[in-house]
Residue, then its C-alpha position, 0 to 999 in steps of 0.5 A: m499499499p505505501k508504493q501506492n499511495e506514494l504513486k498516487l501522490k507522485r501522480e498528483e503533483e505531476k498533474e499540479e506541475q502540468q496544470r501550472i505549466s499549462e496555465a503559464t503558457k496560456k498567460d505567455r499567449k494572452d501577453t504576446d496576443y495582447s502586444l501584438c494587437t496593441s502594435t497593430a492597433s498603433s501601426d494602423y494609427s501611424t498609417w491613418w495620421n500619415d495617410a491624411c497628412k499626405s492627403q493634404g500635401l503635408k509631410d508624415d507626422c504633420r499636424l493635423p486639424s484639431k477635430e481630424a486629430e481627435s478623430f483618429n485618437q479616439a480611434y486609436d484609444k478605441e482599438k487599445d480597449r478592444c485589445l485589452q478586452l480580448y486579451k487582459s480580461n479573466 
């Protein structure tokens, strides 16, 4: 019986370790997905901004009219919030 109890305990410990590894892997994947999502949002924001500059005959990173700039900033904030909801909840 003592051998059986040892084996059972060892199996339980291995199962717990596998669960810890699985949870860590899921967290790492969510962190990576979140980083990718926010990076894409940032890249899209820069593209939108610079396209708007070019459409007005200006160079990249120009100063846009405040109404237009605010619209881009709101869209960017919305995308970052979406990333947060998708990958950082629970």
